[in-house]
N, C-alpha and C positions, 0 to 999 in steps of 0.2 A: 447484137450489142446496140450501142447510142450513138448516133451524132448529135454531140454536142453544142455543132454551131453549125447552123447552115439559116442562110434567107430563103426562105421556103416564102416570105411573102413577094419577094421580089416580080418586079415584071415578068423577068423570065419565066416563070413560072404560072401567069395568068391564063395560056389556055391550055394547058395538062397538069395542073396541081396535084391533082387525085389519082392520077396515071402515075403520077412520078413517088405519090409517096404510097402507091399499092405495089409498086414495082422495089420500093426500097424494102418494105416489109418482107417480100416473097422473096428476097436477098438478104433477110434474118436480121434487118435493120426492126427494129422494136420503140423505142421512141425517136422522139425527135424535139431540140433547144431551138429555140430561135429568138433571136435577139434584136430588137430594134438599136434604127441607130440615128434616127434624129425624131423630134416631136411631130412629124408628117405620119408616119408609119406608127405610131403606138398602137392607137386602135386598131389598124390591119393585124399586130402579131397579137393582139387579146383574143379579138377575131378568130384569128386563125386557130388561137389555140382553144377556145371555147366548141367550136365545131369538127375538131378532130381528138378525140380520146389520147391518142400519142402523141400528140402533139405539143410541147412547155414553151412557155416563151420568159426573155429577161425584159428590160426595159431599162432605156439608160439610151444618155444623145453620145454619139461615135465624135470624135476629136477634130472630126471634118465639119462637125455642124458645130462646132462648139460654141460658134461666133453667135446660136441663136440664144443660146442658156443662160437665162434671165431669172429673174426672181417669179414670173406668171409660167415659163417652163417647171419651174422646181416644183412649184404650188402644183402643176397636173400631174407632176412626179410623183408627190407626198399623198395625193389623190388618190391616183390607183393603188399606192400601197396600201394605200389604208382600208382599201374595200377588199382585201382579205381573199382576196381570189390566189387558189390553193392550185392556179398553172402557173401562178410568178415565179420561175423557181432562182432568178437573179437578177444582179443588176448590170445592165449591159449594152449594149457595147458600148464601154467608155477605155478612154488612156489618152496617148498621145501619138501624133504624128506628124514628124519633123521634117519626112522624107515629101510630100507635097506642102506641108506646112498650107493647107486650104485656109485655116483660123490662124491669128496670133498666138504664138507660145502661150507668153502670159494669160491667153485666155485658155486655152485647152490646158494650163496647170489650176487654174483656178476651177476651169467644169471639171475636171478629173477627182480634186480633191472635194468638192462640195457631194458629189456622186458617191465615192467613196466612202464620206462619211454616211450619204444614206443607208451604204449597203451594213455597215455595222448596225448602224439606228432600228436596220428592219432585220439584223441578224440574218443577209441575203450571201451568199456569195458573190462577188465581181467577176466578171466576162475583162478581159484586159486586152484593147489593140495595147500595139509598138511597134514602132517603125522609127528606126532612127534615130530615137531619144533614149537608152539605155540607161546615160548620166545620171537623168532626171528623172525618168522614171524608176531606178531604183532607188534614190535618193528619197522620193515622196512616199514608195512604200514607206524604206527603213521607218520614217518620221509618223508615218499613218499605222505603221505593225503594232496595234496595243494586246493581241493577244487574240481579238477578237475579229479579226480581219483575215475572210477567207477569200482568196484568187486563182485564178487558173490563168497563165496570159497562152492566149490561143491563136493556134496558126502560126508554133514557135518556130524562130528562123535566128535563133543568136545562136553563141560561141557555149563551148562549156565550160568555162569560167560566169558567164551570166546564168548559164543556169544554177550552178553552184549558188550564189548569192541570189534568186530568184526562191529555192528548195531551204534557203538558212533561214526564209522570212516564213516560211511555211508556207510553199506557195505552189500551185501544180500547172503544168503547162499541160496541152493538147497538139497533135501534131495533124498535118491533113495532107493533100497532093503533091506536095511539093518536096518530098520525101523522097517520091517515086523515080525525079528528074533526073536526067542522068548528070548534069555538073551539080547537084546536092551535095555538099558540104554538114548533112545532118545525122549521119551514119553514128559519128564519134556522138553526138547528144545522146543519140536514144539507146545506145550503149549504154552510156552514163547514169541515164533517167533510173532511177527506181522506180520496179514494176508499179508499185502501188501509189504514184504520183503524177500518172500521166491519164489523160484521156486519148479518144478517135473522136474527130469531125473530116467535114467534107469542106465548110466555108462556101459550101453548094450558094452561089450559079460560079463562084470563081475556085481558081487551084482546082482544076481537074487532072484527075491523077495518068498518068502513062498508062496505057496506051489513049486517052484521050484529050489529052494538054491540046490546049487551046479550044475544043470545045465546051457547051453548056455542063457544069458539074451538076449531079442530085446526088442524092443522099444513098444510093443504090449500089454508089462505086467508091462505099466506105470497106468493103471487101478487101478489096485492092488495095488500100490504104494500113489495114490490119495484117493482109498478108506481107508487105514490105517487112513491116516492126517486128511482124515473126521471123524473118527473115535475119534479120540484123540482130535482135535478141535471141536468136534462137532457142525460140519456142514456139510448141506446137500454135497451131493457127487456132483449135478451142479453145487451147490452156487461153491465150491471148485478148480470145473474145469475151470470155467472162469473167478474167480480172479486171478489164477497162471497165467493162459493164459493169460491175460492182462498185469500182470506184465513182463512175459518173451518177448511177445510185445510189452513194451517202453522199458525196460534195453536193448536188443537186437535190438533196433532201426530195426524192420522188418516189411519194408516198404511193402512189397510183400505179407503181410499173408493173407490180407482179397481180394489178386486173387487168392492165391493160392487157397481160403475156397471155393472162386465161380467154381474156374477152376479143380480144382481135383473131380473126379466122385466117389470118394470116403468115401473122408476126410468129404464133406461138410452132406451128408445125412448121415455118423454117427455121425455127431456133432447135426446135427438136432434132431436125433431121439431119443439118448440117452441123451443129453441135449439142455433143454429149455433157453429162454434168462432168466439169473439170477439176479433177486433183490438183487439191493442197501444192500453189506451184514450190515450198517447201517440206514435201512430209519426208516423213522421217519414219523408217520402219527397224534394220537393226543396226549398232553402230558403236564404234569404241571409242573410248576417248583416254585422256592423261588430265588430272588437277594436281594444281599444286597451291600452296599460301601457307596460312598464317597459323598453331593453334593455341587455342587461351586456353587454359585450363583454369577456373575457379572451384576453388573448394568450399561451402560453407560447414563451420564446425559448430557444434554445440554441446555443451558441460555442466554438471553442476556443482559450485562450488559455497560447503557450507550451506546446503539449503539453498543458494543464489543460482539461478538460470542465467549463464550467460553463452552468448555466442561471436565468433566473427567471422570475417572470411575473408578469400585469400585471391589472389591471381597469380598466374603463372605465365609470362606475354612470349609471344613471339618464337615458337618452337616450332624450325620449317618442317613442311611434310609435303607429301608427296602420293602422288599413286593414277587407280587406273580402274577403268569401272568397263560395264558392257551396256548396251542402253536398247530398249526395247522400245518398241509404240505402234499397239497395235489399232488405235486410232488415232486423227489427226490432233488432239487436245491431250494426250495424255503420255506420256513418256515416263516407264520403268528401268529405274537404275539401278544395276548391283556394281558394287565402289570396296574397295580395298584401298585404304590408308594407312600410310606408315609415316610415324611423326621422329625427328629426333629429338631428344634427348641426352642430355651427354651428365646429366646428374647421376648416375649412377652410384656416387663411392657417396652421395650424402645421405649421412643416416638420420639427419635428423628432418629430412621430408624424403621417407621411403614412398610412401604414395603416390608420391610423381613418378617414381619408375615407371608406374604402373600405366601410361601413357606410352603408347607405339603402335598398335594397329586396334582399326577398326573398319568390322565386315558391317556392310550396310546397303540395305535397300529402302529405297523413295519411290514414292509414285509421285510423279510430277503435272499439273495441269496447268494447260496453256492460256492463258486469255486469249491473245489471238495468234489462232497458228498459222494462218495463212497471209499475217505482213512477214518482212524483212526483219524487224526485231520481234521476240516476241517476249511477253514479261508473264511468269507463270510466280506460282504457290506449290509444295509438296508437304509429305507426311512420310514417316517411314517405323523400320526401328534400324537397329545398330549392334551388332555383338562387338562391344569390348573385352579389348584379351591382350594378354602380354605372352611372349613366349621366346622375347627374345632377351629376358631379364634372367635367366636360369644362376646368373652367374651373381647376384646384388647375395649380400650379405645375408638376407634372411632366407634367402632360396624359396619367396615366394610365389606361387602364378596365383592367379587372378584374374577374373571374369565373370562379366553381367553385359544384361540388357540393357540399353538407352533408347526412347523413343525420339527421333527425332524430326525436325522440321524445319523448309528452308524459303526463300525467296530469292528473286533472281532476275535476269536477263539474257538471254540469246540473240546474238547478231547470227544472221543465216547467210552463208556464203556459197551459193552452187558455182561449179565449177564444169562445166559442159565435158562430158565424158572421165569425168574424175566420181564424182558424186557432189554431196552435201557437206559441204563444214559447219561446224557452229561454235563461237565463241561466247562462254559466261562467261558472265560476274554473277556471282552468286555469295551468300550468308548460308551457312552451314550451322544449324542447334542443335547437340545432341545432350539431353539428359538422361545422366545412367539412373535407373530405377529402383539398385539397390542401393540398400540402408547399412551403412559400415558403422554399426556398433562399434563400444570397446575400440577401438583402434589408440594405441598409443602414440602421444605427440611429445617428440623429445625435447620439444622448447621448452613446451607446458609441461612436461614431466607430470602426464596426468592421460586417465582415456577421454576420447572425446567420440561424439558421434558426429558421424561424414557424410557430405552429399557433395555430389561430382555435378559440375555441367561444362560443356567443350563449345567454343565459339571458333566456327572454322569459317572465316573470309578467305574466297577462293576462288581462281581462274581455274575454265573449265574448259579442253579443245577437242571435239567431237569431230569423227566422220561415218559418214554412214554413204557406204558403199555405193557407187550408183549402180551395180550388177545384183547387189542382195536387196535394195530398194526398189528393185523395178518386179520381183516378186510379189509386190504385198497388192 
């Protein structure tokens, strides 16, 4: 696990800082992010990160100290950032605090904005403090979010509506010991936050979790916070630990974290003993699905007219289809799908376009490859073979039965919806394309009153709903 926010530079740790770090490592905490709060402790957090391989730091001016922010302080921050210190992983702790109002609100806003500009300029995430300043904070983030701003609202204690606003702005949140308090109202927030958008923190030496409330907090208490969140979200402790660790590693770009895990004599062993490698939270094994959409047939025709080669194409759109599928996923990033689809086409009596009646059924085998299998929304591409056949058109005046092999490929995305005790549901938006590999030579076209060569292409934008039953997927 990673403690993404702890003030290890605080005087409360002056007598046993190394012991506290060792105790945290023994409890499975492999890395620490220590933010500064004012200009007086910038050097201290930098030194702490240099002296301890598992400690990273953030630099910034807390809203309590916004009154000291001036061109000299800003120049000092820029000087530190220009040093290219790899242990600096964020700008923070910055933000707004309208509860204590230790600094004028106008000065807090100015300081907050200027430090957000630094975060974007140096491509670093921002660690944000917010207390009783929801409206101004969100407004500033909306104005500053240009697609390049990464931020986390630390020690999150707002409601679900505020959470949604933060998530819409591409933000993350982190939770600390206050979620364990008896009067905490954060359970609903924890339930609603996407698993890929939050971290763990202690905010040491503050916010000690139950049963240590009122005492000095320290990173070794992080498992208590993780345990409470795992209970609320219905996830195994080991699963939650790895997911939040991966989230933090990506967010803070902790490029040295693997080195730390291998070199630290305590953290690696604790990690291996307590947290085994965790399966994909959205793993898929055996599932069934149903699909529907609209089938479009595109026909390419070519012929020779008095020694001149001619060609044309036609598209017949809006043919509703539905079908069913069987899915098998041997590994997390691959799903093999066997499906049958049936397309409605009422042109049975249209002798001008007899070949249109051949669009009825397809049996398709597609191998899909997920780009990000462990995320809530998966993006993918795939390819396979399709058997195109017509067994429902025996009443056609020509009484023709045709079948052929086609090549297909698809692109799409799927939203993963896990339901405890039921299994995993996926809602998929996809575009499947099938190219008929047959060359229909000398097909008589009534409209042209001649024989033509024809090629067929099928376009199927579709929605797919699949269910991976929990009892089947637990066999994996």
